[in-house]
C-alpha positions as CSV (number, residue, x, y, z in Angstrom):
1,T,-5.0,-78.0,24.9
2,P,-6.0,-74.6,26.3
3,D,-7.7,-74.6,29.4
4,T,-9.0,-71.4,30.1
5,I,-10.6,-68.1,27.6
6,E,-7.3,-66.4,27.7
7,Q,-5.0,-69.5,26.9
8,V,-7.9,-69.9,24.1
9,N,-7.5,-66.4,23.2
10,A,-3.4,-66.2,23.1
11,H,-4.0,-69.2,21.1
12,F,-6.4,-68.0,18.7
13,E,-4.8,-65.0,18.1
14,E,-1.4,-66.4,16.9
15,N,-2.6,-68.5,15.0
16,S,-6.3,-67.9,13.7
17,A,-7.5,-71.0,14.8
18,V,-7.6,-72.9,17.8
19,S,-8.9,-76.6,19.0
20,I,-10.5,-77.5,22.1
21,D,-11.6,-80.7,23.3
22,N,-14.2,-81.8,25.8
23,I,-16.1,-78.7,25.0
24,L,-19.5,-80.2,26.4
25,S,-20.0,-81.4,29.7
26,A,-20.1,-85.0,30.5
27,K,-23.8,-85.5,31.4
28,F,-24.7,-84.2,28.0
29,S,-22.4,-86.0,26.1
30,A,-23.3,-88.9,27.3
31,R,-26.8,-88.4,25.9
32,L,-25.6,-87.5,22.8
33,R,-23.6,-90.5,22.0
34,A,-26.7,-93.2,23.1
35,H,-28.4,-90.9,20.3
36,I,-25.7,-90.4,17.6
37,E,-25.3,-94.6,18.0
38,A,-29.3,-95.1,18.1
39,A,-29.2,-93.1,14.9
40,E,-26.3,-95.4,12.9
41,S,-28.2,-98.4,14.3
42,T,-30.8,-97.7,12.2
43,P,-31.0,-97.8,8.3
44,L,-31.4,-94.9,6.4
45,P,-34.3,-94.4,3.6
46,A,-32.6,-95.2,0.4
47,T,-33.9,-91.8,-1.2
48,A,-33.4,-88.1,-0.2
49,A,-37.2,-87.6,-0.8
50,E,-37.9,-90.6,2.0
51,I,-35.2,-88.9,3.8
52,E,-36.7,-85.5,4.1
53,A,-40.2,-87.1,4.4
54,S,-39.7,-89.3,7.7
55,S,-37.0,-87.0,9.4
56,P,-36.3,-83.2,9.7
57,W,-32.9,-83.9,8.3
58,R,-32.3,-82.7,4.5
59,V,-30.0,-83.9,1.9
60,A,-27.6,-81.1,0.6
61,K,-27.4,-80.2,-3.3
62,P,-26.3,-80.1,-6.2
63,P,-24.5,-83.4,-6.0
64,H,-21.8,-81.9,-8.4
65,K,-20.9,-79.5,-5.6
66,H,-21.7,-81.3,-2.1
67,R,-24.1,-84.0,-0.4
68,F,-24.3,-84.4,3.0
69,L,-27.6,-84.3,5.8
70,Y,-27.9,-81.3,7.2
71,L,-30.4,-80.1,10.1
72,E,-31.9,-76.9,10.4
73,P,-32.8,-74.2,13.4
74,S,-36.3,-75.4,14.4
75,A,-39.0,-73.1,16.0
76,S,-40.8,-76.4,16.6
77,G,-41.9,-76.5,20.3
78,E,-41.6,-80.3,20.1
79,E,-39.2,-82.4,22.5
80,K,-36.0,-82.0,20.8
81,N,-33.2,-84.6,20.6
82,P,-29.7,-83.5,21.6
83,V,-28.0,-82.6,18.2
84,Q,-31.3,-80.3,17.8
85,E,-30.3,-79.0,20.9
86,L,-27.1,-77.9,20.0
87,V,-28.3,-76.4,16.6
88,D,-31.4,-74.9,18.4
89,D,-30.1,-73.8,21.6
90,L,-26.1,-73.7,22.4
91,L,-24.7,-72.8,19.4
92,P,-27.1,-69.4,18.6
93,S,-27.2,-68.7,21.9
94,K,-26.3,-65.3,23.6
95,E,-24.0,-67.2,25.6
96,F,-22.3,-68.7,23.4
97,R,-21.7,-65.9,21.3
98,K,-20.5,-64.1,24.3
99,W,-17.8,-66.4,24.9
100,L,-16.8,-67.0,21.5
101,A,-16.6,-62.8,21.3
102,L,-14.2,-63.5,24.7
103,A,-12.4,-66.6,23.0
104,T,-11.6,-64.8,19.7
105,G,-11.4,-61.2,20.2
106,C,-13.7,-60.8,17.9
107,D,-17.2,-58.6,17.7
108,I,-19.8,-61.2,16.6
109,E,-22.6,-59.4,14.5
110,D,-24.6,-62.3,12.8
111,F,-25.0,-66.0,12.8
112,N,-25.7,-69.2,10.9
113,V,-26.2,-72.7,12.4
114,L,-26.5,-75.9,10.8
115,G,-26.2,-79.9,11.9
116,R,-24.4,-82.3,9.5
117,R,-24.2,-85.9,9.0
118,F,-21.8,-86.9,6.6
119,R,-22.4,-90.5,6.0
120,R,-20.1,-93.4,4.9
121,G,-19.7,-94.4,1.6
122,A,-21.8,-91.5,-0.2
123,D,-21.2,-87.8,1.5
124,Y,-18.9,-84.8,0.8
125,A,-18.1,-80.9,0.1
126,L,-16.2,-80.0,-2.7
127,A,-13.9,-77.0,-2.0
128,T,-15.7,-73.6,-2.7
129,S,-14.1,-70.1,-1.8
130,H,-14.9,-67.7,0.8
131,E,-15.6,-63.9,-0.5
132,G,-16.1,-60.9,1.6
133,K,-15.5,-60.3,5.0
134,P,-13.7,-62.8,7.2
135,R,-15.8,-64.6,9.5
136,L,-16.0,-67.3,12.3
137,E,-16.0,-71.1,11.7
138,V,-16.9,-72.9,14.4
139,C,-17.0,-76.7,14.1
140,L,-18.6,-78.9,17.0
141,G,-17.7,-82.3,16.4
142,F,-19.3,-85.2,17.7
143,T,-18.4,-88.6,16.0
144,P,-18.3,-91.1,18.5
145,T,-16.1,-94.0,16.3
146,S,-12.7,-94.2,15.9
147,G,-10.3,-93.9,13.1
148,W,-10.3,-91.3,11.6
149,G,-6.9,-89.8,12.0
150,A,-7.7,-87.5,15.1
151,D,-6.1,-90.4,17.6
152,E,-3.2,-91.3,16.0
153,E,-2.7,-87.4,15.5
154,E,-2.3,-87.0,18.9
155,E,-0.8,-90.2,20.2
156,E,2.1,-88.9,17.8
157,A,2.6,-85.3,18.9
158,E,2.7,-87.0,22.7
159,E,5.4,-89.0,21.6
160,E,7.4,-86.4,19.9
161,E,6.7,-84.3,23.4
162,D,8.1,-87.2,25.4
163,E,11.3,-87.7,22.7
164,E,12.5,-83.8,23.0
165,K,11.7,-83.9,27.3
166,A,14.5,-87.3,27.2
167,P,17.8,-85.9,28.7
168,P,20.7,-86.8,25.5
169,K,23.0,-89.8,26.2
170,K,26.5,-89.6,25.5
171,K,27.2,-92.4,23.1
172,G,31.2,-93.5,21.8
173,K,31.8,-94.7,18.4
174,K,29.8,-98.1,18.5
175,A,26.9,-96.3,20.1
176,G,26.7,-93.5,17.6
177,A,26.5,-96.0,14.7
178,A,23.9,-98.2,16.1
179,A,22.0,-95.5,16.6
180,K,22.3,-93.8,13.4
181,A,21.3,-97.5,12.1
182,K,18.6,-97.3,14.0
183,A,17.3,-93.7,13.2
184,K,17.2,-95.3,9.3
185,A,15.3,-98.5,10.2
186,A,12.8,-96.1,12.6
187,A,12.2,-93.6,9.1
188,A,11.9,-96.6,6.9
189,A,9.0,-97.7,9.1
190,A,7.8,-94.1,9.7
191,A,7.5,-94.2,5.7
192,A,5.7,-96.9,5.3
193,A,3.9,-96.7,8.4
194,K,2.5,-93.3,6.2
195,A,1.5,-95.1,2.9
196,A,-0.2,-97.5,4.7
197,E,-2.1,-94.6,6.3
198,E,-2.8,-92.9,3.4
199,E,-4.1,-96.4,2.0
200,D,-6.4,-97.0,4.8
201,D,-7.9,-93.1,4.9
202,V,-11.1,-92.9,5.7
203,G,-11.7,-89.1,4.6
204,G,-14.5,-87.4,6.4
205,H,-11.7,-84.4,7.4
206,E,-12.6,-80.9,6.8
207,V,-9.4,-78.8,5.3
208,Y,-9.2,-75.0,5.3
209,M,-6.7,-74.7,1.9
210,A,-4.9,-71.1,0.6
211,G,-6.5,-70.5,-2.8
212,D,-4.7,-70.0,-6.1
213,D,-5.2,-66.9,-7.7
214,D,-3.9,-67.7,-10.9
215,D,-5.7,-71.2,-11.0
216,E,-9.7,-70.6,-11.6
217,E,-10.2,-74.3,-12.0
218,S,-8.9,-75.9,-9.2
219,D,-12.0,-75.9,-6.9
220,A,-13.7,-79.0,-8.1
221,A,-10.9,-81.1,-8.1
222,I,-9.0,-79.7,-4.6
223,Y,-11.2,-82.5,-2.0
224,K,-9.9,-85.7,-3.7
225,A,-6.1,-85.3,-2.9
226,T,-3.7,-83.0,-0.9
227,T,-0.6,-84.5,-1.7
228,G,2.6,-82.8,-2.9
229,D,2.8,-79.7,-3.3
230,E,-0.8,-79.1,-2.2
231,E,-0.2,-79.8,1.3
232,D,1.8,-77.0,1.6
233,N,-1.5,-74.8,0.9
234,V,-3.5,-76.7,4.0
235,L,-4.0,-74.1,6.6
236,F,-5.7,-76.1,9.3
237,T,-7.8,-79.6,9.2
238,V,-10.3,-80.8,11.4
239,P,-10.6,-84.9,11.6
240,A,-13.9,-85.9,12.5
241,A,-13.8,-86.2,16.0
242,W,-15.9,-86.8,19.8
243,N,-17.0,-83.8,21.6
244,K,-13.9,-81.2,20.2
245,M,-14.7,-77.9,18.7
246,S,-12.5,-76.2,16.1
247,I,-12.8,-72.2,15.7
248,V,-10.8,-70.6,12.2
249,L,-11.2,-67.2,11.4
250,R,-11.2,-67.4,7.8
251,D,-10.5,-64.9,5.3
252,S,-11.6,-64.4,1.8
253,G,-10.4,-66.5,-0.4
254,V,-9.3,-69.6,1.6
255,L,-10.9,-72.9,0.2
256,R,-12.7,-74.9,2.4
257,F,-14.2,-79.0,1.9
258,V,-14.5,-82.0,3.8
259,K,-13.1,-85.3,2.3
260,Y,-15.8,-87.9,0.9
261,V,-16.0,-90.7,3.4
262,S,-15.4,-94.0,2.7
263,R,-17.2,-96.7,2.7
264,N,-14.6,-98.6,4.9
265,A,-15.0,-95.7,7.9
266,K,-16.6,-97.3,10.4
267,G,-19.3,-94.8,11.1
268,D,-20.6,-91.7,9.7
269,R,-19.3,-87.9,10.3
270,W,-20.9,-85.7,12.9
271,D,-20.7,-82.2,13.6
272,V,-22.8,-78.9,13.7
273,S,-21.2,-76.2,11.8
274,G,-21.8,-72.4,12.9
275,L,-20.7,-69.6,10.9
276,Y,-20.2,-65.9,12.5
277,G,-19.8,-62.6,10.8
278,V,-17.0,-60.3,12.3
279,G,-17.4,-56.8,12.8
280,E,-14.3,-54.6,11.5
281,D,-11.7,-53.9,14.3
282,E,-12.3,-49.9,15.4
283,D,-11.6,-47.9,19.0
284,E,-14.2,-48.5,21.5
285,D,-15.1,-46.7,24.1
286,E,-12.2,-46.5,26.8
287,D,-14.8,-47.6,29.5
288,G,-16.4,-49.8,27.3
289,E,-12.7,-51.6,27.1
290,E,-12.0,-51.3,30.7
291,G,-15.2,-53.1,31.5
292,E,-14.8,-56.0,28.7
293,D,-11.1,-56.6,30.0
294,E,-12.4,-57.0,33.8
295,E,-14.9,-59.5,32.8
296,E,-12.6,-61.3,30.4
297,K,-9.9,-61.3,33.5
298,E,-12.4,-63.2,35.6
299,S,-13.6,-65.6,33.1
300,S,-10.0,-66.5,32.2
301,E,-8.8,-67.2,35.9
302,D,-11.2,-70.2,36.0
303,E,-10.5,-73.9,34.4
304,F,-13.2,-74.4,31.4
305,E,-15.0,-77.2,32.2
306,G,-17.3,-77.3,29.4
307,F,-20.5,-76.3,28.5
308,S,-23.6,-77.0,31.2
309,D,-26.3,-79.4,30.5
């Protein structure tokens, strides 16, 4: 995980996407977790009308395209809960937009922010295509429950890294045959584990996928599965996770969807989604570039420790 603005920027320029762990401070995260756990322990009303009448959350419609709860920025002067603070204060703030510009090298023009809650056994967002200029899409996840796939992916990556670091051992004929048998058994176990994982998949992950220009009817079905050849079209996946921010530069034609959250999930998917329009690359004043370079250099020298409370 990148630790400095300089590392984030380098990773983003190479991949057009980056994920950052522990973006929020420990103090604020504790407040946020307590609020989410309290919200999930309280049953929601049965209908959309009752939900909207009793809370600031709204239900996304029409259901043939998407269904989830969303929270818009509020101008109310009432005391805010931690989710509303993220929607109202953090992601729209001038300070965050300045940080985002440094992290991505993009010129931020406009923005739109929504809090989102995808309820288990109910919510999803079918694939939609983005048309127009490229834009930055930020997802700040704060799902406190486990079992969404993010933890397993990190563990697999760490195991692969440890294997690569391990020095090779000299093998005789018997040792070589034993190693082959062991590798074959490991491959079979991995295949079985993958099959079991697919059966236990609880959904809830947000996926960016290359669109198929020749198939105009693909949008409505793509969210159901990404198996076989479709896996080759997946550009970036954002599993439900705790205190993790993902930034994606989305080009025109790229599809995005959130897979249906299974009733078997341990909780709901929670996040704040921000869309930021970016300007075209143009030559800037040399003085301006020098000033920004100095500012970026100073910022990148410090390790990023999460946004303040």
